[in-house]
C-alpha positions in Angstrom: -14.5 20.2 -7.8 -13.8 23.9 -8.0 -15.7 24.2 -11.3 -17.3 27.5 -10.6 -14.0 29.5 -10.7 -12.9 27.7 -13.9 -16.2 28.2 -15.8 -16.6 31.8 -14.6 -13.1 32.5 -15.8 -14.0 31.2 -19.3 -17.2 33.4 -19.2 -15.4 36.5 -18.1 -17.5 36.6 -14.9 -15.0 35.8 -12.2 -15.1 39.2 -10.6 -18.0 39.7 -8.3 -19.6 36.3 -8.7 -17.7 34.1 -6.2 -17.6 34.4 -2.5 -16.4 32.0 0.1 -18.2 30.3 3.0 -18.6 32.2 6.2 -17.7 29.2 8.3 -14.9 29.5 10.9 -11.7 28.0 9.6 -8.7 26.6 11.3 -5.5 26.4 9.3 -3.7 23.1 9.6 0.0 23.0 8.9 1.0 21.3 5.6 1.1 17.5 5.9 4.5 16.0 6.6 5.8 12.6 5.8 5.1 10.2 8.7 7.9 7.8 7.9 11.5 7.7 6.9 10.7 4.9 4.4 7.3 4.4 3.0 6.2 0.8 3.3 4.1 1.0 0.1 6.3 3.4 -1.8 5.8 3.1 -5.6 6.6 5.3 -8.5 3.8 7.6 -9.7 3.5 5.7 -13.0 3.4 2.1 -11.6 0.4 0.3 -13.0 -2.0 -1.2 -10.5 -4.4 -4.1 -11.0 -8.1 -3.6 -11.7 -9.0 -4.2 -8.0 -7.1 -1.1 -7.1 -4.6 -2.9 -4.9 -0.8 -2.7 -4.9 1.6 -5.0 -3.2 2.6 -3.8 0.2 5.8 -5.0 2.0 5.8 -5.7 5.7 4.5 -2.8 7.8 4.9 -4.3 11.2 8.1 -2.4 12.2 9.9 -3.1 15.5 8.1 -3.3 18.8 9.2 -0.6 21.2 8.9 -1.3 25.0 8.4 2.4 25.8 5.4 2.5 23.5 4.1 -0.7 25.1 4.4 0.8 28.6 1.8 3.5 27.9 -1.6 3.3 29.6 -4.5 2.5 27.3 -5.7 5.8 25.8 -2.7 7.8 27.0 -2.0 10.4 24.2 1.4 11.0 25.6 4.7 9.2 25.0 8.3 9.9 24.5 10.0 10.8 21.2 11.8 7.4 20.8 8.5 5.5 21.2 6.8 7.7 18.8 9.6 7.4 16.3 9.4 3.7 16.4 5.7 3.7 15.8 6.1 6.1 12.9 8.2 3.5 11.1 5.0 2.0 9.8 4.9 4.6 7.0 2.3 6.3 4.8 0.9 5.2 1.5 3.6 7.3 -0.2 1.5 9.8 -2.2 3.9 12.1 -4.1 1.7 15.2 -3.5 0.7 14.5 0.1 3.6 12.4 1.5 2.0 12.0 4.9 -1.5 11.2 3.8 -3.0 7.7 4.3 -1.4 4.7 5.9 0.0 1.4 4.7 -0.1 -2.1 6.1 -3.8 -2.7 6.0 -6.9 -2.5 3.9 -10.1 -0.9 5.3 -13.2 -3.0 4.5 -15.9 -0.9 6.2 -16.6 2.3 8.1 -19.5 2.4 10.5 -19.8 6.0 11.5 -22.3 7.1 14.3 -22.7 10.8 14.7 -24.7 12.4 17.5 -25.5 16.0 16.5 -28.1 16.6 19.2 -25.5 18.1 21.6 -23.5 21.3 21.6 -20.5 19.4 20.3 -20.2 16.3 18.1 -20.2 13.0 20.0 -19.3 10.1 17.8 -18.1 6.5 17.4 -16.5 5.1 14.3 -15.8 1.4 13.8 -13.1 0.8 11.2 -13.1 -2.9 10.0 -9.7 -3.5 8.5 -7.6 -6.4 7.2 -3.9 -6.5 7.9 -1.7 -6.9 4.8 1.3 -7.8 7.0 1.8 -8.4 10.7 1.0 -5.2 12.6 2.5 -4.3 15.9 1.0 -0.9 15.5 -0.8 1.1 12.8 -2.1 4.6 12.0 -5.4 6.3 11.4 -5.9 9.9 10.3 -8.0 12.2 12.5 -7.8 16.0 12.7 -8.6 17.7 16.0 -11.4 16.1 18.1 -10.7 14.4 21.4 -10.4 10.6 21.4 -12.1 9.0 24.4 -11.0 5.4 23.8 -9.9 3.0 21.2 -10.8 -0.7 21.3 -9.8 -3.5 18.9 -12.2 -6.4 18.9 -13.6 -5.0 22.1 -10.2 -4.9 23.9 -8.6 -1.6 25.0 -5.8 -0.4 22.7 -2.9 2.0 23.4 -2.7 5.1 21.2 -0.8 8.3 20.8 -1.3 11.3 18.5 1.1 13.1 16.3 -0.6 15.9 14.3 -3.3 14.2 12.2 -1.8 10.8 12.9 -3.4 8.5 15.5 -0.8 5.7 16.2 -2.5 2.6 17.7 -0.9 -0.3 19.4 -3.2 -3.4 19.5 -3.3 -5.6 22.6 -1.6 -8.3 20.5 0.0 -8.1 17.1 -2.5 -8.3 14.2 -1.5 -11.2 11.9 -1.3 -10.8 8.2 -4.7 -11.5 6.7 -6.5 -11.1 10.0 -9.5 -8.8 10.0 -10.3 -6.7 13.1 -12.8 -4.1 14.2 -11.2 -0.9 15.5 -13.7 1.2 17.5 -12.8 4.9 18.1 -15.0 6.9 20.4 -14.4 10.7 20.2 -16.0 14.1 20.7 -15.4 17.8 20.0 -16.1 20.5 17.5 -14.9 19.6 14.0 -12.5 22.2 12.6 -12.5 22.7 8.8 -9.1 22.8 7.2 -8.0 25.8 5.1 -7.5 24.6 1.5 -3.9 24.9 0.3 -5.0 25.9 -3.2 -8.0 28.2 -3.0 -9.8 30.1 -0.2 -12.2 27.3 0.7 -12.7 25.3 3.8 -12.4 21.5 3.8 -14.1 18.9 5.9 -17.1 18.9 8.3 -18.7 22.3 8.5 -21.3 23.7 10.9 -23.5 26.6 10.0 -26.4 28.3 11.7 -28.8 26.4 9.3 -27.2 23.0 9.8 -24.1 21.0 8.6 -22.5 19.7 5.4 -19.2 18.1 4.3 -16.8 19.0 1.5 -13.6 17.0 2.0 -11.6 16.9 -1.3 -8.7 16.3 -1.0 -7.8 16.0 2.7 -10.8 16.9 4.8 -12.4 13.5 5.7 -10.3 13.2 8.8 -12.0 16.2 10.3 -15.1 14.1 11.2 -14.1 10.4 11.3 -10.9 8.4 11.8 -9.8 7.1 8.4 -7.2 5.8 6.2 -7.5 9.1 4.3 -6.3 8.3 0.8 -8.3 7.5 -2.4 -6.4 4.2 -2.7 -8.2 2.6 0.3 -11.8 2.4 -0.7 -14.4 0.9 1.7 -18.1 0.4 2.3 -19.8 3.0 4.5 -22.7 2.9 7.0 -23.4 6.4 8.5 -25.9 6.8 11.3 -26.9 10.3 12.2 -28.9 11.5 15.3 -30.5 14.9 15.1 -33.2 16.9 16.8 -36.7 15.9 15.7 -37.7 17.9 12.7 -34.2 18.0 11.2 -33.6 16.3 7.8 -30.5 14.3 7.1 -28.8 13.4 3.9 -26.0 10.9 3.1 -24.5 8.7 0.5 -26.3 5.7 -1.1 -29.7 4.9 0.4 -31.4 5.8 3.6 -32.2 2.4 5.2 -33.8 3.4 8.5 -35.4 6.3 10.3 -36.7 6.4 13.8 -37.9 9.1 16.2 -38.1 8.9 19.9 -38.0 11.4 22.8 -37.3 14.3 20.4 -34.4 12.7 18.6 -34.5 11.4 15.0 -31.9 8.7 14.0 -31.3 7.8 10.4 -28.9 5.4 8.7 -27.4 5.8 5.3 -25.6 2.9 3.6 -23.3 3.3 0.6 -23.4 -0.2 -1.1 -20.4 0.5 -3.4 -16.7 1.1 -2.5 -16.0 4.8 -1.7 -12.9 6.8 -1.2 -12.9 8.7 2.1 -12.9 12.2 0.5 -16.2 11.4 -1.2 -18.1 10.4 2.0 -20.6 13.1 3.1 -23.5 14.0 5.4 -25.7 17.0 5.7 -28.4 18.1 8.2 -30.9 20.9 8.1 -34.3 21.9 6.7 -34.0 20.2 3.4 -36.9 19.5 1.0 -36.3 16.1 -0.4 -37.6 14.8 -3.8 -37.3 11.1 -4.7 -37.9 9.5 -8.1 -37.2 5.9 -9.0 -36.5 5.3 -12.7 -37.5 2.2 -14.6 -33.9 1.0 -14.3 -34.2 1.1 -10.5 -31.9 4.1 -10.2 -33.1 6.4 -7.4 -32.9 10.1 -8.0 -32.9 12.0 -4.7 -32.4 15.7 -4.5 -32.1 17.5 -1.2 -32.6 21.3 -1.4 -32.4 23.5 1.7 -35.5 25.6 2.2 -33.4 28.7 2.0 -32.0 27.6 -1.4 -35.2 26.6 -3.1 -35.7 29.9 -5.0 -32.1 30.0 -6.2 -32.3 26.4 -7.4 -35.5 26.9 -9.4 -35.7 24.2 -12.2 -32.0 23.7 -12.7 -32.2 20.0 -11.4 -34.9 19.1 -14.0 -32.3 18.0 -16.5 -30.7 15.3 -14.2 -32.5 12.3 -15.7 -31.7 13.5 -19.3 -28.1 14.0 -18.4 -27.7 10.5 -16.9 -29.3 8.9 -20.0 -26.9 10.8 -22.3 -23.9 10.0 -20.2 -24.8 6.3 -20.0 -24.7 6.2 -23.8 -21.2 7.6 -23.8 -19.7 6.1 -20.6 -21.6 3.0 -19.8 -24.2 2.3 -17.1 -24.4 4.7 -14.2 -22.2 3.0 -11.5 -24.2 3.5 -8.3 -27.7 2.8 -6.9 -28.7 6.5 -6.5 -27.8 10.0 -7.5 -28.9 13.4 -6.4 -27.9 17.0 -5.8 -27.6 18.6 -2.3 -28.1 22.3 -2.4 -27.1 24.3 0.7 -27.8 28.0 1.4 -24.1 29.0 1.0 -22.0 31.0 -1.4 -19.5 28.1 -1.6 -17.4 29.1 -4.6 -17.3 25.5 -5.8 -19.3 22.3 -6.4 -18.1 18.9 -5.3 -18.9 15.4 -6.5 -19.6 13.6 -3.2 -20.4 10.1 -4.2 -24.1 9.7 -5.2 -24.9 13.2 -3.7 -23.1 16.1 -5.4 -22.8 19.3 -3.3 -23.8 22.7 -4.7 -24.3 26.2 -3.2 -26.8 28.9 -4.2 -24.1 30.8 -6.0 -23.7 28.2 -8.7 -27.5 27.7 -9.0 -27.9 31.3 -9.9 -25.0 31.5 -12.3 -25.0 31.0 -16.1 -22.7 28.1 -15.5 -25.2 26.0 -13.5 -25.9 23.5 -16.3 -22.3 22.9 -17.3 -21.3 22.4 -13.6 -24.2 20.0 -13.0 -22.9 18.0 -16.0 -19.4 18.2 -14.7 -20.2 16.8 -11.2 -22.5 14.1 -12.6 -19.6 12.9 -14.9 -17.5 12.6 -11.8 -19.7 9.7 -10.6 -18.0 7.7 -13.4 -14.7 9.5 -13.4 -13.4 10.2 -9.9 -15.9 8.4 -7.8 -16.3 5.0 -9.5 -12.7 5.1 -10.8 -10.7 7.1 -8.4 -7.1 8.4 -8.7 -4.4 6.1 -7.5 -2.5 9.2 -6.3 -3.5 12.8 -6.0 -0.9 13.5 -8.8 -3.4 11.6 -11.1 -6.2 14.2 -10.4 -6.4 15.0 -14.1 -8.1 11.6 -14.5 -10.9 13.1 -12.4 -11.1 16.6 -13.7 -10.0 16.2 -17.3 -12.6 13.5 -17.9 -15.4 15.5 -16.2 -14.4 18.6 -18.1 -14.6 16.8 -21.4 -18.0 15.5 -20.5 -19.1 19.0 -19.5 -17.9 20.3 -22.9 -19.7 17.5 -24.7 -23.0 18.0 -22.9 -22.8 21.8 -23.4 -22.2 21.5 -27.1 -25.0 18.9 -27.4 -27.5 21.1 -25.7 -26.5 24.6 -26.7 -24.2 24.2 -29.7 -21.4 26.1 -27.8 -17.9 24.6 -28.5 -15.8 25.3 -25.4 -12.9 23.4 -26.9 -12.2 26.4 -29.0 -11.9 28.5 -25.9 -9.4 26.2 -24.2 -7.3 25.1 -27.1 -5.4 28.4 -27.6 -4.4 29.0 -24.0 -0.9 27.7 -23.0 -1.4 25.3 -20.2 1.1 23.5 -17.9 1.6 19.7 -17.9 -0.7 17.5 -16.0 1.8 15.6 -13.8 4.2 16.6 -11.0 1.6 18.9 -9.4 2.2 20.5 -6.0 -0.6 20.4 -3.5 -1.4 24.0 -4.3 -1.8 23.2 -8.0 -4.2 20.3 -7.9 -7.2 22.3 -9.0 -5.6 24.9 -11.3 -7.1 25.5 -14.8 -4.5 23.3 -16.6 -5.8 20.2 -14.7 -9.3 20.9 -16.1 -8.7 22.3 -19.6 -5.5 20.5 -20.6 -7.0 17.4 -19.2 -10.1 17.8 -21.2 -8.1 18.7 -24.3 -6.0 15.5 -23.8 -9.2 13.5 -24.2 -10.4 15.6 -27.1 -7.1 15.1 -28.9 -7.4 11.3 -28.4 -11.0 11.4 -29.7 -9.9 13.2 -32.9 -7.0 10.8 -33.4 -8.9 7.5 -32.9 -12.4 8.5 -33.8 -15.7 8.4 -31.9 -16.2 4.7 -31.8 -12.8 3.7 -30.4 -12.9 6.7 -28.1 -16.2 5.5 -26.7 -14.8 2.0 -26.2 -11.9 3.5 -24.2 -14.1 5.5 -21.9 -16.5 2.5 -21.3 -13.6 0.1 -20.7 -12.0 2.5 -18.3 -15.1 2.3 -16.1 -15.6 -1.5 -16.6 -12.0 -2.4 -15.8 -11.3 -0.1 -12.9 -14.7 0.7 -11.5 -15.0 0.3 -7.8 -11.2 0.8 -7.4 -8.5 3.2 -8.4 -6.3 3.7 -11.5 -3.2 5.7 -12.5 -2.1 7.7 -15.5 0.0 4.8 -16.6 -3.1 2.5 -16.4 -4.8 4.9 -18.8 -1.9 5.0 -21.2 -1.8 1.2 -21.2 -5.5 1.0 -22.0 -5.2 3.5 -24.8 -2.3 1.5 -26.3 -4.3 -1.7 -25.9 -7.4 -0.5 -27.6 -6.0 1.9 -30.2 -2.2 1.4 -30.6 1.1 2.8 -29.5 0.7 5.9 -31.7 -2.4 7.1 -29.8 -0.7 6.3 -26.5 2.3 8.5 -27.5 -0.1 11.3 -28.4 -1.8 11.2 -25.1 1.5 11.0 -23.3 2.6 14.2 -25.0 -0.5 16.0 -23.9 0.0 14.9 -20.3 3.8 15.4 -19.9 5.2 17.8 -22.6 6.4 21.1 -21.1 4.8 22.9 -24.1 1.2 22.0 -24.7 0.7 20.3 -28.1 -1.4 21.8 -30.9 -4.9 20.3 -31.1 -5.5 18.8 -34.6 -8.4 20.2 -36.5 -11.4 17.9 -37.1 
C-alpha cells in the first residue's frame, strides 16, 4: 500500500501528482487497549508455527450478573458489567493494542450486503471455534447500528464500547466448540481517517459506486470481524445491487441472479484471508476475464470513467505473474486482477486477488512499478501475512524488492542505487503513524538485497520460495524470517539481516 507517494518521491514528482479521495471522512479516536491483561499477549519476536497459530490461554473471564441481566440486544449496561466483559482481552498487537480479539479462531465469514437502499442493510455470519471456554467474546465493528445478534439461532446479549461489540452467548461456549454468530446491522459506513497519511480507510461510497480500502484497521467499517491479520478465515460475500450495476469481489464469482430490478451476486475466496484484505466494489465496471493454461483466472474490472486513464497498463499482468512465479514460487490463489476506480486515491492497495488502483496511478510514470509491487503482495502480505502490524516490513520490504527487480529486468533502471544512500530508520518498534513511511519500504527492500548479495541468487531464491511454502495461508513474524534465513544460509546471514532490521544506523550495502 501507499506506493504512489514513495515512488513519486524517488522520481521527484511528489508535488502536484497526488490528491486524496473526495469521500466524506469520519475521524475515529486512536484505538485503546480493551483489556488490562491480554489473554494472548506474546513478545513481538515470538516465533509462530506454520499454520499461523499461537497458544492462547483461557479467555473466558468471570461471569458478571449485571451483564447477564441485560435484555438481548440492549447496547447499554453499567461500567462494572462492561469492565468484566472487557477482561477477555485483545490479541495484543504492539502497534494497535486494542485491535483484534483473543479466545477464538474465525473459520468463515458469510457477508450479505444489500446496497439497493439509501443505507447499507447487512447480515454477517461469523463461524468461529472457541480456543477456551467463553462466557463472552468480542467482535470489531465501527459505527453501524446492530439490529440483533444470534448464536446458533438463539438471541445473544451484547453491548458496545467504541469499536468493540461485546457478546454474551445464551450459554458458555465450550473450548473447541464451533458456533455461528449472526449479526444483523444497518447504517451508512463511515470511513476512518488514516493515522499516517491523508487517506480514508474502509468502505467508501461515491457518486459512481462503492469500493473498499481497509489496510490496516478499516475492515470493521463494513462487517463485524476479528480485525487482525493473525485470524485468517474463508470469505463468502453476497452483494445485492440495482440491476445494471456490476459487482467485484475476492476470489471467484459463483452466482449471479436478477429479479425485480435487483441483481444478487456471490463471491467466494477459497483461500484464507486476513480481514484487511477483504474487498468489494460496485459500479459501472468493464470486466475482462482470461483463463490461463494453468487454470489461473485473470479478471480486471475497470470503471467506465477510468478506461482512458488505464489504457494498456494492465497488459503486462500475465508476464509479471510468470516472472514472479520463477522467483517466488507458484501464484498462491485461484484468480488475480486489478480494480481501477475513477478516483485520485493517492495509493494502491493489494486487496487479496483484486488489487485496488485509482486513475492517478494509471496516468503516472510509476504505474508499472506499482503494478509489480501490488502483485508481489499476493505472495508477501496476502498469502503470508504479518503476525503483528509491527512486522509490516515483511509485506512492504518484500514487495519493494520485487518491484525493484521487475523494474531493472524490464527497463535496466537500478533503484537500489537510489535507496542505498539515504539514511533510513529501523524496521521494528514502529508507531501506528509510521507503518507506511519510506523506511519500511526502502530499508525493507535493501534488507533483502543485502541478503541476496551475501548468500547469492540461488540460496536467496530458496529462502523466498520456502517463505511462501512454509507460511502460506497463515501469518509469520520477523523472528520466523530470521530463523528461516539461519536454517537455509547460516547464522552469519541471519546476523546480517538482523542488523539491517534493528540497527539504529542503517548498515552499508555491500557492492556486488
